[in-house]
Chimera marker file (.cmm) of the C-alpha trace (Angstrom):
<marker_set name="trace">
<marker id="1" x="-47.796" y="-3.112" z="-27.688" r="1" g="1" b="0" radius="0.5"/>
<marker id="2" x="-48.610" y="-2.821" z="-31.407" r="1" g="1" b="0" radius="0.5"/>
<marker id="3" x="-45.292" y="-1.097" z="-32.143" r="1" g="1" b="0" radius="0.5"/>
<marker id="4" x="-43.308" y="-3.592" z="-30.078" r="1" g="1" b="0" radius="0.5"/>
<marker id="5" x="-44.876" y="-6.647" z="-31.697" r="1" g="1" b="0" radius="0.5"/>
<marker id="6" x="-44.531" y="-5.178" z="-35.174" r="1" g="1" b="0" radius="0.5"/>
<marker id="7" x="-40.840" y="-4.502" z="-34.489" r="1" g="1" b="0" radius="0.5"/>
<marker id="8" x="-40.186" y="-8.011" z="-33.122" r="1" g="1" b="0" radius="0.5"/>
<marker id="9" x="-42.096" y="-9.818" z="-35.879" r="1" g="1" b="0" radius="0.5"/>
<marker id="10" x="-40.964" y="-7.583" z="-38.743" r="1" g="1" b="0" radius="0.5"/>
<marker id="11" x="-37.358" y="-7.492" z="-37.550" r="1" g="1" b="0" radius="0.5"/>
<marker id="12" x="-37.119" y="-11.255" z="-37.232" r="1" g="1" b="0" radius="0.5"/>
<marker id="13" x="-38.740" y="-11.813" z="-40.618" r="1" g="1" b="0" radius="0.5"/>
<marker id="14" x="-36.475" y="-9.228" z="-42.247" r="1" g="1" b="0" radius="0.5"/>
<marker id="15" x="-33.306" y="-10.751" z="-40.812" r="1" g="1" b="0" radius="0.5"/>
<marker id="16" x="-34.531" y="-14.211" z="-41.806" r="1" g="1" b="0" radius="0.5"/>
<marker id="17" x="-35.117" y="-13.130" z="-45.419" r="1" g="1" b="0" radius="0.5"/>
<marker id="18" x="-31.774" y="-11.296" z="-45.634" r="1" g="1" b="0" radius="0.5"/>
<marker id="19" x="-30.029" y="-14.366" z="-44.231" r="1" g="1" b="0" radius="0.5"/>
<marker id="20" x="-31.834" y="-16.727" z="-46.626" r="1" g="1" b="0" radius="0.5"/>
<marker id="21" x="-30.998" y="-14.567" z="-49.647" r="1" g="1" b="0" radius="0.5"/>
<marker id="22" x="-27.281" y="-14.590" z="-48.757" r="1" g="1" b="0" radius="0.5"/>
<marker id="23" x="-27.272" y="-18.310" z="-48.000" r="1" g="1" b="0" radius="0.5"/>
<marker id="24" x="-29.154" y="-19.284" z="-51.143" r="1" g="1" b="0" radius="0.5"/>
<marker id="25" x="-27.048" y="-17.162" z="-53.491" r="1" g="1" b="0" radius="0.5"/>
<marker id="26" x="-23.625" y="-17.235" z="-51.805" r="1" g="1" b="0" radius="0.5"/>
<marker id="27" x="-23.619" y="-19.852" z="-49.034" r="1" g="1" b="0" radius="0.5"/>
<marker id="28" x="-22.956" y="-17.045" z="-46.513" r="1" g="1" b="0" radius="0.5"/>
<marker id="29" x="-24.876" y="-16.273" z="-43.343" r="1" g="1" b="0" radius="0.5"/>
<marker id="30" x="-25.702" y="-12.756" z="-42.206" r="1" g="1" b="0" radius="0.5"/>
<marker id="31" x="-23.280" y="-13.276" z="-39.308" r="1" g="1" b="0" radius="0.5"/>
<marker id="32" x="-20.464" y="-14.173" z="-41.716" r="1" g="1" b="0" radius="0.5"/>
<marker id="33" x="-21.357" y="-11.266" z="-43.981" r="1" g="1" b="0" radius="0.5"/>
<marker id="34" x="-21.260" y="-8.797" z="-41.058" r="1" g="1" b="0" radius="0.5"/>
<marker id="35" x="-17.866" y="-10.116" z="-39.955" r="1" g="1" b="0" radius="0.5"/>
<marker id="36" x="-16.450" y="-9.827" z="-43.476" r="1" g="1" b="0" radius="0.5"/>
<marker id="37" x="-17.803" y="-6.272" z="-43.782" r="1" g="1" b="0" radius="0.5"/>
<marker id="38" x="-16.231" y="-5.196" z="-40.490" r="1" g="1" b="0" radius="0.5"/>
<marker id="39" x="-12.872" y="-6.753" z="-41.375" r="1" g="1" b="0" radius="0.5"/>
<marker id="40" x="-12.900" y="-5.281" z="-44.878" r="1" g="1" b="0" radius="0.5"/>
<marker id="41" x="-13.606" y="-1.810" z="-43.490" r="1" g="1" b="0" radius="0.5"/>
<marker id="42" x="-10.694" y="-1.887" z="-41.028" r="1" g="1" b="0" radius="0.5"/>
<marker id="43" x="-7.520" y="-0.153" z="-42.154" r="1" g="1" b="0" radius="0.5"/>
<marker id="44" x="-5.485" y="-3.352" z="-42.519" r="1" g="1" b="0" radius="0.5"/>
<marker id="45" x="-8.224" y="-5.974" z="-42.891" r="1" g="1" b="0" radius="0.5"/>
<marker id="46" x="-7.882" y="-7.188" z="-39.319" r="1" g="1" b="0" radius="0.5"/>
<marker id="47" x="-9.509" y="-6.638" z="-35.942" r="1" g="1" b="0" radius="0.5"/>
<marker id="48" x="-8.905" y="-7.945" z="-32.457" r="1" g="1" b="0" radius="0.5"/>
<marker id="49" x="-11.407" y="-10.674" z="-31.682" r="1" g="1" b="0" radius="0.5"/>
<marker id="50" x="-12.746" y="-8.678" z="-28.709" r="1" g="1" b="0" radius="0.5"/>
<marker id="51" x="-13.352" y="-5.628" z="-30.911" r="1" g="1" b="0" radius="0.5"/>
<marker id="52" x="-14.984" y="-7.779" z="-33.580" r="1" g="1" b="0" radius="0.5"/>
<marker id="53" x="-17.272" y="-9.436" z="-30.998" r="1" g="1" b="0" radius="0.5"/>
<marker id="54" x="-18.379" y="-6.012" z="-29.757" r="1" g="1" b="0" radius="0.5"/>
<marker id="55" x="-18.956" y="-4.829" z="-33.328" r="1" g="1" b="0" radius="0.5"/>
<marker id="56" x="-21.107" y="-7.762" z="-34.367" r="1" g="1" b="0" radius="0.5"/>
<marker id="57" x="-22.823" y="-7.899" z="-30.968" r="1" g="1" b="0" radius="0.5"/>
<marker id="58" x="-21.743" y="-11.452" z="-30.251" r="1" g="1" b="0" radius="0.5"/>
<marker id="59" x="-20.290" y="-13.222" z="-27.256" r="1" g="1" b="0" radius="0.5"/>
<marker id="60" x="-16.558" y="-13.930" z="-27.422" r="1" g="1" b="0" radius="0.5"/>
<marker id="61" x="-17.240" y="-17.649" z="-27.328" r="1" g="1" b="0" radius="0.5"/>
<marker id="62" x="-19.818" y="-17.583" z="-30.141" r="1" g="1" b="0" radius="0.5"/>
<marker id="63" x="-17.514" y="-15.414" z="-32.262" r="1" g="1" b="0" radius="0.5"/>
<marker id="64" x="-14.600" y="-17.808" z="-31.696" r="1" g="1" b="0" radius="0.5"/>
<marker id="65" x="-16.683" y="-20.693" z="-33.074" r="1" g="1" b="0" radius="0.5"/>
<marker id="66" x="-17.872" y="-18.546" z="-35.998" r="1" g="1" b="0" radius="0.5"/>
<marker id="67" x="-14.320" y="-17.460" z="-36.866" r="1" g="1" b="0" radius="0.5"/>
<marker id="68" x="-13.114" y="-21.057" z="-36.634" r="1" g="1" b="0" radius="0.5"/>
<marker id="69" x="-15.734" y="-22.095" z="-39.218" r="1" g="1" b="0" radius="0.5"/>
<marker id="70" x="-14.878" y="-19.129" z="-41.452" r="1" g="1" b="0" radius="0.5"/>
<marker id="71" x="-11.187" y="-19.978" z="-41.148" r="1" g="1" b="0" radius="0.5"/>
<marker id="72" x="-11.863" y="-23.537" z="-42.314" r="1" g="1" b="0" radius="0.5"/>
<marker id="73" x="-13.720" y="-22.054" z="-45.311" r="1" g="1" b="0" radius="0.5"/>
<marker id="74" x="-10.691" y="-19.873" z="-46.117" r="1" g="1" b="0" radius="0.5"/>
<marker id="75" x="-12.453" y="-16.542" z="-45.481" r="1" g="1" b="0" radius="0.5"/>
<marker id="76" x="-10.367" y="-15.440" z="-42.486" r="1" g="1" b="0" radius="0.5"/>
<marker id="77" x="-7.132" y="-16.235" z="-40.726" r="1" g="1" b="0" radius="0.5"/>
<marker id="78" x="-6.295" y="-15.796" z="-37.078" r="1" g="1" b="0" radius="0.5"/>
<marker id="79" x="-2.999" y="-14.411" z="-35.868" r="1" g="1" b="0" radius="0.5"/>
<marker id="80" x="-1.422" y="-13.109" z="-32.703" r="1" g="1" b="0" radius="0.5"/>
<marker id="81" x="-1.670" y="-9.401" z="-32.047" r="1" g="1" b="0" radius="0.5"/>
<marker id="82" x="1.761" y="-7.853" z="-32.544" r="1" g="1" b="0" radius="0.5"/>
<marker id="83" x="1.036" y="-5.090" z="-30.000" r="1" g="1" b="0" radius="0.5"/>
<marker id="84" x="0.771" y="-7.301" z="-26.933" r="1" g="1" b="0" radius="0.5"/>
<marker id="85" x="1.267" y="-10.910" z="-28.022" r="1" g="1" b="0" radius="0.5"/>
<marker id="86" x="-1.798" y="-12.039" z="-26.062" r="1" g="1" b="0" radius="0.5"/>
<marker id="87" x="-4.630" y="-10.756" z="-28.225" r="1" g="1" b="0" radius="0.5"/>
<marker id="88" x="-5.892" y="-12.645" z="-31.248" r="1" g="1" b="0" radius="0.5"/>
<marker id="89" x="-6.610" y="-10.950" z="-34.560" r="1" g="1" b="0" radius="0.5"/>
<marker id="90" x="-9.106" y="-12.037" z="-37.184" r="1" g="1" b="0" radius="0.5"/>
<marker id="91" x="-7.795" y="-11.190" z="-40.649" r="1" g="1" b="0" radius="0.5"/>
<marker id="92" x="-9.836" y="-11.215" z="-43.853" r="1" g="1" b="0" radius="0.5"/>
<marker id="93" x="-8.254" y="-13.299" z="-46.607" r="1" g="1" b="0" radius="0.5"/>
<marker id="94" x="-8.361" y="-12.824" z="-50.367" r="1" g="1" b="0" radius="0.5"/>
<marker id="95" x="-11.075" y="-15.493" z="-50.428" r="1" g="1" b="0" radius="0.5"/>
<marker id="96" x="-13.043" y="-13.583" z="-47.797" r="1" g="1" b="0" radius="0.5"/>
<marker id="97" x="-12.780" y="-10.395" z="-49.858" r="1" g="1" b="0" radius="0.5"/>
<marker id="98" x="-13.864" y="-12.272" z="-52.983" r="1" g="1" b="0" radius="0.5"/>
<marker id="99" x="-16.893" y="-13.775" z="-51.221" r="1" g="1" b="0" radius="0.5"/>
<marker id="100" x="-17.854" y="-10.381" z="-49.766" r="1" g="1" b="0" radius="0.5"/>
<marker id="101" x="-17.530" y="-8.679" z="-53.161" r="1" g="1" b="0" radius="0.5"/>
<marker id="102" x="-19.762" y="-11.326" z="-54.739" r="1" g="1" b="0" radius="0.5"/>
<marker id="103" x="-22.364" y="-11.216" z="-51.952" r="1" g="1" b="0" radius="0.5"/>
<marker id="104" x="-22.631" y="-7.435" z="-51.480" r="1" g="1" b="0" radius="0.5"/>
<marker id="105" x="-24.871" y="-6.743" z="-54.513" r="1" g="1" b="0" radius="0.5"/>
<marker id="106" x="-27.265" y="-9.520" z="-53.454" r="1" g="1" b="0" radius="0.5"/>
<marker id="107" x="-27.430" y="-8.092" z="-49.942" r="1" g="1" b="0" radius="0.5"/>
<marker id="108" x="-28.028" y="-4.540" z="-51.176" r="1" g="1" b="0" radius="0.5"/>
<marker id="109" x="-30.839" y="-5.668" z="-53.502" r="1" g="1" b="0" radius="0.5"/>
<marker id="110" x="-32.422" y="-7.655" z="-50.671" r="1" g="1" b="0" radius="0.5"/>
<marker id="111" x="-32.229" y="-4.769" z="-48.177" r="1" g="1" b="0" radius="0.5"/>
<marker id="112" x="-33.724" y="-2.390" z="-50.746" r="1" g="1" b="0" radius="0.5"/>
<marker id="113" x="-36.515" y="-4.794" z="-51.701" r="1" g="1" b="0" radius="0.5"/>
<marker id="114" x="-37.497" y="-5.795" z="-48.172" r="1" g="1" b="0" radius="0.5"/>
<marker id="115" x="-36.964" y="-2.484" z="-46.335" r="1" g="1" b="0" radius="0.5"/>
<marker id="116" x="-35.692" y="0.632" z="-48.091" r="1" g="1" b="0" radius="0.5"/>
<marker id="117" x="-38.093" y="0.650" z="-51.047" r="1" g="1" b="0" radius="0.5"/>
<marker id="118" x="-41.087" y="0.115" z="-48.742" r="1" g="1" b="0" radius="0.5"/>
<marker id="119" x="-40.440" y="3.335" z="-46.822" r="1" g="1" b="0" radius="0.5"/>
<marker id="120" x="-40.516" y="7.015" z="-47.632" r="1" g="1" b="0" radius="0.5"/>
<marker id="121" x="-37.383" y="9.117" z="-47.144" r="1" g="1" b="0" radius="0.5"/>
<marker id="122" x="-38.958" y="10.536" z="-43.977" r="1" g="1" b="0" radius="0.5"/>
<marker id="123" x="-39.742" y="7.065" z="-42.608" r="1" g="1" b="0" radius="0.5"/>
<marker id="124" x="-36.153" y="5.958" z="-43.283" r="1" g="1" b="0" radius="0.5"/>
<marker id="125" x="-34.843" y="9.043" z="-41.486" r="1" g="1" b="0" radius="0.5"/>
<marker id="126" x="-37.103" y="8.345" z="-38.500" r="1" g="1" b="0" radius="0.5"/>
<marker id="127" x="-36.065" y="4.688" z="-38.459" r="1" g="1" b="0" radius="0.5"/>
<marker id="128" x="-32.409" y="5.738" z="-38.432" r="1" g="1" b="0" radius="0.5"/>
<marker id="129" x="-33.048" y="8.257" z="-35.652" r="1" g="1" b="0" radius="0.5"/>
<marker id="130" x="-34.882" y="5.675" z="-33.561" r="1" g="1" b="0" radius="0.5"/>
<marker id="131" x="-32.199" y="3.018" z="-33.758" r="1" g="1" b="0" radius="0.5"/>
<marker id="132" x="-29.334" y="5.456" z="-33.270" r="1" g="1" b="0" radius="0.5"/>
<marker id="133" x="-31.106" y="6.528" z="-30.066" r="1" g="1" b="0" radius="0.5"/>
<marker id="134" x="-31.676" y="2.922" z="-28.954" r="1" g="1" b="0" radius="0.5"/>
<marker id="135" x="-28.079" y="1.938" z="-29.767" r="1" g="1" b="0" radius="0.5"/>
<marker id="136" x="-26.638" y="4.952" z="-27.918" r="1" g="1" b="0" radius="0.5"/>
<marker id="137" x="-28.741" y="4.162" z="-24.832" r="1" g="1" b="0" radius="0.5"/>
<marker id="138" x="-27.604" y="0.533" z="-24.894" r="1" g="1" b="0" radius="0.5"/>
<marker id="139" x="-23.986" y="1.564" z="-25.276" r="1" g="1" b="0" radius="0.5"/>
<marker id="140" x="-24.270" y="3.963" z="-22.312" r="1" g="1" b="0" radius="0.5"/>
<marker id="141" x="-25.887" y="1.188" z="-20.287" r="1" g="1" b="0" radius="0.5"/>
<marker id="142" x="-23.131" y="-1.287" z="-21.256" r="1" g="1" b="0" radius="0.5"/>
<marker id="143" x="-20.415" y="1.177" z="-20.285" r="1" g="1" b="0" radius="0.5"/>
<marker id="144" x="-21.925" y="1.665" z="-16.811" r="1" g="1" b="0" radius="0.5"/>
<marker id="145" x="-21.932" y="-2.045" z="-16.008" r="1" g="1" b="0" radius="0.5"/>
<link id1="1" id2="2" r="1" g="1" b="0" radius="0.2"/>
<link id1="2" id2="3" r="1" g="1" b="0" radius="0.2"/>
<link id1="3" id2="4" r="1" g="1" b="0" radius="0.2"/>
<link id1="4" id2="5" r="1" g="1" b="0" radius="0.2"/>
<link id1="5" id2="6" r="1" g="1" b="0" radius="0.2"/>
<link id1="6" id2="7" r="1" g="1" b="0" radius="0.2"/>
<link id1="7" id2="8" r="1" g="1" b="0" radius="0.2"/>
<link id1="8" id2="9" r="1" g="1" b="0" radius="0.2"/>
<link id1="9" id2="10" r="1" g="1" b="0" radius="0.2"/>
<link id1="10" id2="11" r="1" g="1" b="0" radius="0.2"/>
<link id1="11" id2="12" r="1" g="1" b="0" radius="0.2"/>
<link id1="12" id2="13" r="1" g="1" b="0" radius="0.2"/>
<link id1="13" id2="14" r="1" g="1" b="0" radius="0.2"/>
<link id1="14" id2="15" r="1" g="1" b="0" radius="0.2"/>
<link id1="15" id2="16" r="1" g="1" b="0" radius="0.2"/>
<link id1="16" id2="17" r="1" g="1" b="0" radius="0.2"/>
<link id1="17" id2="18" r="1" g="1" b="0" radius="0.2"/>
<link id1="18" id2="19" r="1" g="1" b="0" radius="0.2"/>
<link id1="19" id2="20" r="1" g="1" b="0" radius="0.2"/>
<link id1="20" id2="21" r="1" g="1" b="0" radius="0.2"/>
<link id1="21" id2="22" r="1" g="1" b="0" radius="0.2"/>
<link id1="22" id2="23" r="1" g="1" b="0" radius="0.2"/>
<link id1="23" id2="24" r="1" g="1" b="0" radius="0.2"/>
<link id1="24" id2="25" r="1" g="1" b="0" radius="0.2"/>
<link id1="25" id2="26" r="1" g="1" b="0" radius="0.2"/>
<link id1="26" id2="27" r="1" g="1" b="0" radius="0.2"/>
<link id1="27" id2="28" r="1" g="1" b="0" radius="0.2"/>
<link id1="28" id2="29" r="1" g="1" b="0" radius="0.2"/>
<link id1="29" id2="30" r="1" g="1" b="0" radius="0.2"/>
<link id1="30" id2="31" r="1" g="1" b="0" radius="0.2"/>
<link id1="31" id2="32" r="1" g="1" b="0" radius="0.2"/>
<link id1="32" id2="33" r="1" g="1" b="0" radius="0.2"/>
<link id1="33" id2="34" r="1" g="1" b="0" radius="0.2"/>
<link id1="34" id2="35" r="1" g="1" b="0" radius="0.2"/>
<link id1="35" id2="36" r="1" g="1" b="0" radius="0.2"/>
<link id1="36" id2="37" r="1" g="1" b="0" radius="0.2"/>
<link id1="37" id2="38" r="1" g="1" b="0" radius="0.2"/>
<link id1="38" id2="39" r="1" g="1" b="0" radius="0.2"/>
<link id1="39" id2="40" r="1" g="1" b="0" radius="0.2"/>
<link id1="40" id2="41" r="1" g="1" b="0" radius="0.2"/>
<link id1="41" id2="42" r="1" g="1" b="0" radius="0.2"/>
<link id1="42" id2="43" r="1" g="1" b="0" radius="0.2"/>
<link id1="43" id2="44" r="1" g="1" b="0" radius="0.2"/>
<link id1="44" id2="45" r="1" g="1" b="0" radius="0.2"/>
<link id1="45" id2="46" r="1" g="1" b="0" radius="0.2"/>
<link id1="46" id2="47" r="1" g="1" b="0" radius="0.2"/>
<link id1="47" id2="48" r="1" g="1" b="0" radius="0.2"/>
<link id1="48" id2="49" r="1" g="1" b="0" radius="0.2"/>
<link id1="49" id2="50" r="1" g="1" b="0" radius="0.2"/>
<link id1="50" id2="51" r="1" g="1" b="0" radius="0.2"/>
<link id1="51" id2="52" r="1" g="1" b="0" radius="0.2"/>
<link id1="52" id2="53" r="1" g="1" b="0" radius="0.2"/>
<link id1="53" id2="54" r="1" g="1" b="0" radius="0.2"/>
<link id1="54" id2="55" r="1" g="1" b="0" radius="0.2"/>
<link id1="55" id2="56" r="1" g="1" b="0" radius="0.2"/>
<link id1="56" id2="57" r="1" g="1" b="0" radius="0.2"/>
<link id1="57" id2="58" r="1" g="1" b="0" radius="0.2"/>
<link id1="58" id2="59" r="1" g="1" b="0" radius="0.2"/>
<link id1="59" id2="60" r="1" g="1" b="0" radius="0.2"/>
<link id1="60" id2="61" r="1" g="1" b="0" radius="0.2"/>
<link id1="61" id2="62" r="1" g="1" b="0" radius="0.2"/>
<link id1="62" id2="63" r="1" g="1" b="0" radius="0.2"/>
<link id1="63" id2="64" r="1" g="1" b="0" radius="0.2"/>
<link id1="64" id2="65" r="1" g="1" b="0" radius="0.2"/>
<link id1="65" id2="66" r="1" g="1" b="0" radius="0.2"/>
<link id1="66" id2="67" r="1" g="1" b="0" radius="0.2"/>
<link id1="67" id2="68" r="1" g="1" b="0" radius="0.2"/>
<link id1="68" id2="69" r="1" g="1" b="0" radius="0.2"/>
<link id1="69" id2="70" r="1" g="1" b="0" radius="0.2"/>
<link id1="70" id2="71" r="1" g="1" b="0" radius="0.2"/>
<link id1="71" id2="72" r="1" g="1" b="0" radius="0.2"/>
<link id1="72" id2="73" r="1" g="1" b="0" radius="0.2"/>
<link id1="73" id2="74" r="1" g="1" b="0" radius="0.2"/>
<link id1="74" id2="75" r="1" g="1" b="0" radius="0.2"/>
<link id1="75" id2="76" r="1" g="1" b="0" radius="0.2"/>
<link id1="76" id2="77" r="1" g="1" b="0" radius="0.2"/>
<link id1="77" id2="78" r="1" g="1" b="0" radius="0.2"/>
<link id1="78" id2="79" r="1" g="1" b="0" radius="0.2"/>
<link id1="79" id2="80" r="1" g="1" b="0" radius="0.2"/>
<link id1="80" id2="81" r="1" g="1" b="0" radius="0.2"/>
<link id1="81" id2="82" r="1" g="1" b="0" radius="0.2"/>
<link id1="82" id2="83" r="1" g="1" b="0" radius="0.2"/>
<link id1="83" id2="84" r="1" g="1" b="0" radius="0.2"/>
<link id1="84" id2="85" r="1" g="1" b="0" radius="0.2"/>
<link id1="85" id2="86" r="1" g="1" b="0" radius="0.2"/>
<link id1="86" id2="87" r="1" g="1" b="0" radius="0.2"/>
<link id1="87" id2="88" r="1" g="1" b="0" radius="0.2"/>
<link id1="88" id2="89" r="1" g="1" b="0" radius="0.2"/>
<link id1="89" id2="90" r="1" g="1" b="0" radius="0.2"/>
<link id1="90" id2="91" r="1" g="1" b="0" radius="0.2"/>
<link id1="91" id2="92" r="1" g="1" b="0" radius="0.2"/>
<link id1="92" id2="93" r="1" g="1" b="0" radius="0.2"/>
<link id1="93" id2="94" r="1" g="1" b="0" radius="0.2"/>
<link id1="94" id2="95" r="1" g="1" b="0" radius="0.2"/>
<link id1="95" id2="96" r="1" g="1" b="0" radius="0.2"/>
<link id1="96" id2="97" r="1" g="1" b="0" radius="0.2"/>
<link id1="97" id2="98" r="1" g="1" b="0" radius="0.2"/>
<link id1="98" id2="99" r="1" g="1" b="0" radius="0.2"/>
<link id1="99" id2="100" r="1" g="1" b="0" radius="0.2"/>
<link id1="100" id2="101" r="1" g="1" b="0" radius="0.2"/>
<link id1="101" id2="102" r="1" g="1" b="0" radius="0.2"/>
<link id1="102" id2="103" r="1" g="1" b="0" radius="0.2"/>
<link id1="103" id2="104" r="1" g="1" b="0" radius="0.2"/>
<link id1="104" id2="105" r="1" g="1" b="0" radius="0.2"/>
<link id1="105" id2="106" r="1" g="1" b="0" radius="0.2"/>
<link id1="106" id2="107" r="1" g="1" b="0" radius="0.2"/>
<link id1="107" id2="108" r="1" g="1" b="0" radius="0.2"/>
<link id1="108" id2="109" r="1" g="1" b="0" radius="0.2"/>
<link id1="109" id2="110" r="1" g="1" b="0" radius="0.2"/>
<link id1="110" id2="111" r="1" g="1" b="0" radius="0.2"/>
<link id1="111" id2="112" r="1" g="1" b="0" radius="0.2"/>
<link id1="112" id2="113" r="1" g="1" b="0" radius="0.2"/>
<link id1="113" id2="114" r="1" g="1" b="0" radius="0.2"/>
<link id1="114" id2="115" r="1" g="1" b="0" radius="0.2"/>
<link id1="115" id2="116" r="1" g="1" b="0" radius="0.2"/>
<link id1="116" id2="117" r="1" g="1" b="0" radius="0.2"/>
<link id1="117" id2="118" r="1" g="1" b="0" radius="0.2"/>
<link id1="118" id2="119" r="1" g="1" b="0" radius="0.2"/>
<link id1="119" id2="120" r="1" g="1" b="0" radius="0.2"/>
<link id1="120" id2="121" r="1" g="1" b="0" radius="0.2"/>
<link id1="121" id2="122" r="1" g="1" b="0" radius="0.2"/>
<link id1="122" id2="123" r="1" g="1" b="0" radius="0.2"/>
<link id1="123" id2="124" r="1" g="1" b="0" radius="0.2"/>
<link id1="124" id2="125" r="1" g="1" b="0" radius="0.2"/>
<link id1="125" id2="126" r="1" g="1" b="0" radius="0.2"/>
<link id1="126" id2="127" r="1" g="1" b="0" radius="0.2"/>
<link id1="127" id2="128" r="1" g="1" b="0" radius="0.2"/>
<link id1="128" id2="129" r="1" g="1" b="0" radius="0.2"/>
<link id1="129" id2="130" r="1" g="1" b="0" radius="0.2"/>
<link id1="130" id2="131" r="1" g="1" b="0" radius="0.2"/>
<link id1="131" id2="132" r="1" g="1" b="0" radius="0.2"/>
<link id1="132" id2="133" r="1" g="1" b="0" radius="0.2"/>
<link id1="133" id2="134" r="1" g="1" b="0" radius="0.2"/>
<link id1="134" id2="135" r="1" g="1" b="0" radius="0.2"/>
<link id1="135" id2="136" r="1" g="1" b="0" radius="0.2"/>
<link id1="136" id2="137" r="1" g="1" b="0" radius="0.2"/>
<link id1="137" id2="138" r="1" g="1" b="0" radius="0.2"/>
<link id1="138" id2="139" r="1" g="1" b="0" radius="0.2"/>
<link id1="139" id2="140" r="1" g="1" b="0" radius="0.2"/>
<link id1="140" id2="141" r="1" g="1" b="0" radius="0.2"/>
<link id1="141" id2="142" r="1" g="1" b="0" radius="0.2"/>
<link id1="142" id2="143" r="1" g="1" b="0" radius="0.2"/>
<link id1="143" id2="144" r="1" g="1" b="0" radius="0.2"/>
<link id1="144" id2="145" r="1" g="1" b="0" radius="0.2"/>
</marker_set>
C-alpha cells in the first residue's frame, strides 16, 4: 500500500509540476509537448491520428479536440492520409517545431530537478525497469482485448 500510494501521489505531483513549468514558461501543456515530440520524431513530421492517440495514450476523441486546439494555435496541421484517403494525419508545423525547440530545455531542467537528480543511477535503472515491465504487460493486455 505504501508503494502504491507513493506512486500515485508522487506521480500526480510530478506531472503537475512538469505541466506547470511548461505552461508558465511556454504556454504549452504536457499533452501538447508530448504530441509535438512524437510528431517531431517521426520521419516526415506526421503521424496518423490513430497512431498518435496510441502513442500519447489518449482516446481518439480527446486527441481530436487537442489537435484542433493545437491547429488553431498554428502548431499542427491536419491532412488526409495519401495511402488510403480515409485516415487523417497530424503534421507538425514550423511554429510547432519552434515552440518545441523553445520548450525542450525547460522540460529537461524540470525533469532533472524534480526526478532525475533526486535518484541514484541504480534507482533510475530500477525505475526504468519497473515501468518498462508495466508498459509491456499493459500492451500485451491491450493486444488480447
